[in-house]
C-alpha positions in Angstrom: -59.8 -24.9 -2.3 -56.5 -24.1 -0.5 -53.0 -24.4 -1.7 -50.0 -24.7 0.6 -46.8 -22.8 -0.4 -43.4 -23.6 1.1 -40.9 -21.2 -0.3 -37.9 -23.3 0.2 -35.5 -24.5 2.9 -33.1 -21.6 2.3 -35.6 -18.9 3.4 -37.7 -21.0 5.8 -40.9 -19.3 4.6 -44.3 -20.9 4.6 -47.7 -19.4 3.7 -51.3 -20.5 3.0 -53.3 -18.5 0.4 -57.0 -19.1 -0.4 -57.7 -19.1 -4.2 -60.7 -17.4 -5.5 -62.1 -17.2 -9.0 -61.1 -13.9 -10.6 -63.9 -11.7 -11.9 -62.3 -11.6 -15.3 -61.0 -14.6 -17.2 -58.5 -12.4 -18.9 -55.2 -14.3 -18.4 -53.0 -12.7 -15.7 -55.6 -10.1 -14.6 -56.3 -9.7 -10.9 -58.3 -6.8 -9.6 -59.4 -5.1 -6.5 -58.9 -7.1 -3.3 -56.6 -9.6 -5.1 -53.9 -7.0 -5.8 -52.1 -7.5 -2.5 -52.0 -11.3 -3.2 -50.7 -10.6 -6.7 -47.9 -8.4 -5.4 -47.0 -11.0 -2.7 -46.9 -13.8 -5.3 -44.9 -11.6 -7.7 -42.3 -11.0 -5.0 -42.1 -14.7 -4.1 -41.7 -15.5 -7.8 -38.9 -13.0 -8.2 -37.1 -14.3 -5.2 -37.4 -17.9 -6.3 -33.9 -19.4 -6.2 -34.4 -22.5 -8.3 -37.0 -24.3 -10.5 -38.1 -26.6 -7.7 -39.3 -23.6 -5.7 -41.6 -22.3 -8.4 -45.1 -21.8 -7.1 -48.4 -21.7 -9.0 -51.9 -21.0 -7.8 -54.7 -23.1 -9.4 -58.4 -22.1 -9.5 -60.6 -24.1 -11.8 -59.0 -23.8 -15.2 -57.2 -20.5 -14.3 -53.4 -20.6 -13.9 -51.5 -17.5 -12.9 -48.8 -16.9 -15.5 -45.7 -17.7 -13.4 -42.6 -18.1 -15.5 -39.8 -20.5 -14.6 -36.5 -19.0 -13.8 -33.5 -20.0 -15.8 -31.8 -23.2 -14.6 -28.4 -21.6 -14.6 -27.0 -18.1 -14.3 -25.7 -16.6 -17.5 -22.0 -16.0 -17.8 -20.8 -12.5 -18.3 -19.4 -11.9 -21.8 -16.7 -9.4 -22.4 -16.5 -6.9 -25.2 -13.4 -5.1 -26.3 -11.5 -3.2 -23.7 -12.5 -5.5 -21.0 -16.0 -4.1 -20.5 -19.0 -6.4 -19.9 -22.2 -6.2 -22.0 -25.7 -7.3 -21.4 -27.2 -10.1 -23.4 -30.8 -10.9 -24.1 -31.3 -13.1 -21.0 -29.9 -10.9 -18.3 -27.6 -8.2 -16.9 -23.9 -8.9 -16.7 -21.5 -7.5 -14.2 -19.0 -5.2 -15.8 -15.4 -6.5 -15.7 -12.5 -4.2 -16.6 -8.8 -4.5 -16.4 -6.9 -2.1 -14.0 -5.6 1.2 -15.6 -2.0 1.3 -16.5 0.2 2.6 -13.6 1.5 6.2 -13.5 4.2 5.4 -11.0 6.0 2.4 -9.6 6.6 2.5 -5.8 9.5 0.3 -4.7 10.0 0.4 -1.0 10.2 -2.9 0.9 6.9 -4.8 1.3 4.6 -3.2 3.9 6.1 0.3 3.7 4.4 1.8 0.6 0.9 2.4 1.9 1.4 6.0 3.0 2.9 7.0 -0.4 0.2 5.2 -2.3 -2.5 6.9 -0.3 -0.9 10.3 -0.7 -0.7 9.8 -4.5 -4.3 8.6 -4.7 -5.4 12.1 -3.5 -3.9 13.4 -6.8 -5.6 10.7 -8.9 -2.2 9.0 -9.5 -2.3 5.2 -10.1 0.5 3.4 -8.3 1.9 -0.1 -8.9 3.7 -1.6 -5.9 6.8 -3.5 -6.7 9.1 -4.0 -3.7 12.7 -4.1 -4.9 14.6 -4.6 -1.7 14.2 -6.3 1.7 16.1 -5.8 4.9 18.0 -8.6 6.6 20.3 -8.9 9.6 23.7 -7.3 9.4 27.0 -8.6 10.7 26.7 -6.6 13.9 23.0 -7.2 14.7 23.8 -9.5 17.6 26.4 -7.2 19.1 24.0 -4.2 19.5 22.4 -5.2 22.7 25.7 -6.1 24.4 27.3 -2.8 23.3 24.3 -0.8 24.7 24.4 -2.7 27.9 28.1 -2.5 28.5 29.0 1.0 27.2 27.8 4.6 27.7 27.4 7.0 24.8 26.7 10.7 24.6 24.7 10.3 21.4 23.0 7.5 19.4 22.7 8.7 15.7 19.9 7.0 13.7 19.4 8.0 10.1 16.5 5.8 8.8 13.2 4.2 9.9 14.7 0.7 9.4 17.8 1.6 11.5 15.4 2.9 14.2 13.4 -0.3 14.2 16.5 -2.5 14.5 18.0 -0.2 17.2 14.8 -0.4 19.3 15.0 -4.2 19.2 18.5 -4.2 20.5 17.7 -1.4 23.1 14.9 -3.5 24.5 17.1 -6.6 24.7 19.7 -4.5 26.6 17.1 -3.7 29.3 16.0 -0.2 28.0 19.1 1.8 29.1 18.9 5.5 29.2 20.0 7.0 25.8 19.9 10.3 24.0 19.2 10.1 20.3 19.9 12.3 17.2 17.7 11.5 14.3 17.6 12.2 10.5 14.2 12.6 9.0 10.6 12.8 10.3 10.0 9.2 9.4 12.8 8.0 11.6 11.6 10.1 14.5 8.1 8.7 14.2 9.3 5.2 14.7 11.1 6.2 17.9 8.2 8.4 19.1 5.8 5.4 19.0 8.0 3.7 21.6 8.7 6.8 23.7 5.0 7.1 24.5 5.2 3.9 26.6 8.6 4.1 28.3 9.8 5.7 31.5 11.8 8.5 29.9 14.9 6.4 29.3 14.5 7.0 25.5 14.9 10.7 24.4 15.1 12.2 20.9 17.2 15.3 21.6 18.5 16.5 18.2 17.7 16.6 14.5 19.7 18.6 11.9 18.4 21.6 10.1 18.1 19.5 7.0 17.4 15.8 6.9 20.7 14.7 5.5 23.6 12.8 7.0 26.2 15.5 6.2 24.1 18.1 8.1 23.9 15.7 11.1 27.7 15.3 11.0 28.4 19.0 10.9 25.7 20.1 13.4 25.6 17.5 16.1 26.4 19.4 19.4 29.1 18.3 21.7 27.9 17.5 25.2 31.3 17.5 27.0 34.6 19.3 26.6 36.4 15.9 26.6 35.8 13.0 24.3 32.2 12.8 23.1 31.2 9.2 22.3 28.7 8.4 19.5 27.1 5.1 18.6 26.1 4.9 14.9 23.9 1.8 14.1 23.6 1.8 10.3 23.1 -0.2 7.2 26.1 -2.1 6.0 25.7 -0.4 2.7 25.5 3.2 4.1 28.4 5.5 3.2 31.0 6.8 5.6 30.0 10.5 5.5 28.5 10.6 9.0 31.3 8.8 10.9 34.0 10.6 9.0 32.4 14.0 9.5 32.0 13.4 13.2 35.5 12.0 13.6 36.9 15.1 12.0 35.1 17.2 14.6 36.7 15.1 17.4 33.8 12.7 18.2 34.7 9.1 19.0 32.4 7.1 16.7 31.4 3.4 17.1 29.7 2.1 14.0 27.7 -1.1 14.0 26.3 -2.5 10.8 23.1 -3.8 12.3 21.2 -4.5 9.0 21.7 -4.6 5.3 19.5 -4.6 2.2 19.3 -7.2 -0.5 17.4 -7.1 -3.8 14.2 -9.1 -4.1 14.8 -12.1 -6.4 11.3 -13.3 -7.1 9.8 -10.4 -9.1 6.5 -11.4 -10.8 6.9 -11.0 -14.6 3.2 -10.0 -14.8 4.0 -7.1 -12.5 7.3 -6.2 -14.1 5.9 -5.8 -17.6 3.6 -2.8 -16.7 6.2 -1.5 -14.3 8.8 -1.1 -17.1 6.3 1.0 -19.1 5.3 3.3 -16.3 6.5 6.9 -16.8 7.9 7.3 -13.3 9.6 5.1 -10.8 9.8 6.2 -7.1 12.9 5.1 -5.2 13.9 5.7 -1.5 17.5 4.5 -1.4 20.5 3.8 -3.6 19.9 0.1 -3.0 16.4 0.3 -4.5 17.8 2.3 -7.4 20.4 -0.4 -8.2 17.8 -3.1 -8.0 15.6 -1.2 -10.4 18.3 -0.6 -12.9 19.1 -4.3 -12.9 15.5 -5.0 -13.8 15.4 -2.2 -16.4 18.4 -3.6 -18.2 16.0 -6.3 -19.6 14.6 -3.7 -22.0 16.5 -1.5 -24.5 17.1 2.1 -23.8 14.9 2.5 -20.7 14.8 6.2 -20.0 11.7 7.1 -18.0 11.8 9.3 -14.9 13.2 8.5 -11.5 11.6 10.3 -8.5 13.9 10.1 -5.5 13.0 10.6 -1.8 16.0 12.9 -1.3 19.3 14.2 -2.4 21.4 11.1 -1.4 19.4 8.8 -3.7 19.3 11.5 -6.4 23.1 11.8 -6.3 23.4 8.0 -6.8 21.0 8.3 -9.8 23.3 10.9 -11.3 26.3 8.6 -10.8 24.5 5.9 -12.7 24.1 8.2 -15.6 20.4 8.7 -15.4 19.0 12.0 -16.9 15.4 12.4 -15.8 15.8 12.7 -12.1 13.4 14.5 -9.7 13.8 14.9 -5.9 12.8 17.4 -3.2 15.1 19.8 -1.5 13.8 18.7 1.8 13.4 14.9 2.2 10.1 13.5 3.3 6.8 12.2 2.1 5.3 15.5 1.0 8.3 16.6 -0.9 8.5 13.1 -2.5 4.9 13.3 -3.7 5.6 16.7 -5.2 8.6 15.4 -7.1 6.5 12.5 -8.5 3.9 14.9 -9.7 6.5 17.1 -11.2 8.0 14.1 -13.1 4.5 13.1 -14.3 3.9 16.7 -15.6 7.2 16.7 -17.4 6.3 13.4 -19.1 2.9 14.6 -20.2 1.0 12.7 -17.5 -0.4 15.6 -15.6 -2.7 14.6 -12.8 -5.4 16.5 -11.0 -7.2 15.5 -7.9 -10.8 14.6 -8.4 -13.4 17.2 -7.4 -14.9 16.9 -3.9 
């Protein structure tokens, strides 16, 4: 007798197996030369995706003991703490809720990845909650015309966003030759990415000894004995420290407010709730700080730590009356991470990097 087996349309498998009477009538016993067939049939049975694909081999009155698979897959059941458990009929996939955040990162959407990755190396759990977004400023459309029609000894750029907006206007103006003074490694990186592909018309020629606007204003070198002209494309919300400092030194400063920041309005309540309980909030600008304090006013006596990217934001935090403020002496990603770790240690949330 021969039995035809077609495993199912999904796997496109067909096989023909000759049935022989086993030496022993003990149910389920196959010996000697029949073991390879038993293993094959066992594998086919285990892989059977549905009841209609169940296969059995008949020989006289003997029926190999194939069990029918369950008609449906069991649903995972959850025990306390969000952990799955196994029931009597199968294994359940574990399901757990994410751990509570250690720090809230608040830069605009798409610009938190490097900070999150750096914190992960220290086993720090981050919650991304963008608090601000950049929009066009009142002078955005003027930038390309000013670059095309006027000549400047220096272009001063003090943030990555200011750099990105400037480069758009610079390209629209036909890539004029300019010399740039930058504040901060992040700002310089944005410009360096474009410098690799231009003909030398874009040059970063100066950065102050400390990545702060007041150091730029006091250290920017004069290139001529006569009037030295500076273009300062900035946020509409930036202070006047740079232009006033340069003007006091005899520079002729043209400021263009090429962008501004506005608070994000549609904050998800499901994200805000754990954010308000996080021990540390990381902010990179006074605008982000103001947006956070507006959200924190929804709870009584919020007093957790603020980790600022630099001294400018930290000074704003002090003016707002905050007490638990941490910031690096040298602005930048590495110093910011260290300030966050310091804040966590101070709040009893010490983190250690996992062993390699």
